[in-house]
N, C-alpha and C positions, 0 to 999 in steps of 0.2 A: 890348656891341659884338660879342662872340663869337657871341651868339645871332642877331644881325642878319646876320652873315656866313654862318652856317650856313643861315639861312632863304633868303638870296639864292642860295647854292649849290644848295639843294634846288629852288628855283624854276627855276634855269637847267638843272639836270639834267632836270626834267620837260619843259621846252620842247625841249631838244635830243633827248630820247628820242622825243618826238612827231614832230619833224622827221626823225629817222632812220627812223622807221616809214613816214612819207610817202615818203621817198626810196626806200626798199626796195620799197614797193608800186608805185612808178612806174618801177622799173628792171626790165628784162627781162634775164635772164641766158641768153644763147645760147652755152652752153659749146662747142658744136661750131664756132661761128664764130670764137671766140677761141683755140681750142686750136691750138698750133703743129703744123705738119706736119713730123714727124720722118721723115727718110728712112732712117736706119740706126741701129744700136745705139750707135755712137760718139756721135751727136748726142744720143741719149737719155741716155747716161752724162754727157755734158757738161752737159746741162740739169739733171739730178739733182744734180750736184756744185755747180752755181751756186745752185740752190735751197737746198741744205743749207748752203752757206757764208753765204748771205744770212740764213737762219734763225738760224744760230749768231751772226752779227753782231748781229741784232736782239735776241736774247736777252741778249747781253753788254751792249748799250747799255741795255736795260731794267733789267738788274741794277745798272748804274752809276747810272742815274737813281733807282732805288729807294733806293740807299745815300745818294745826295745828299739826297733828300727826307727821309730818316731823320735827317739832320743838323739839320734844321729849316729855317726860312725862308732862312737865309743860304747854304745849301749850293748850291742851283741858281745863285744870283747869283754866288757865288764861282767856280763852274765856267765861267760865261759870261765873267767877267773873265779867267780863265786862258786860255780859248780865244782871246780877242781878242789876248792877248799872244803866243800861239803862231803866229798867222797872220802870214806875212811879206808 
């Protein structure tokens, strides 16, 4: 059973990697068009602070997910149940 799961995972990884390559090939990145127009140093500092905070938050969330996954199959499910209890 474990070998079947691993084979299915590997097939899915290959398919998704191919789709990702297709998407990237079809996407044009016009960095100048999406770059924000910053008028002064204060705006630059605010943007840099927001990006740094978002990065820190993403890394923290990634660390929590990694620890939950290390607990085994029940870790993520338990976290989802706890989250539902926390929402009012």
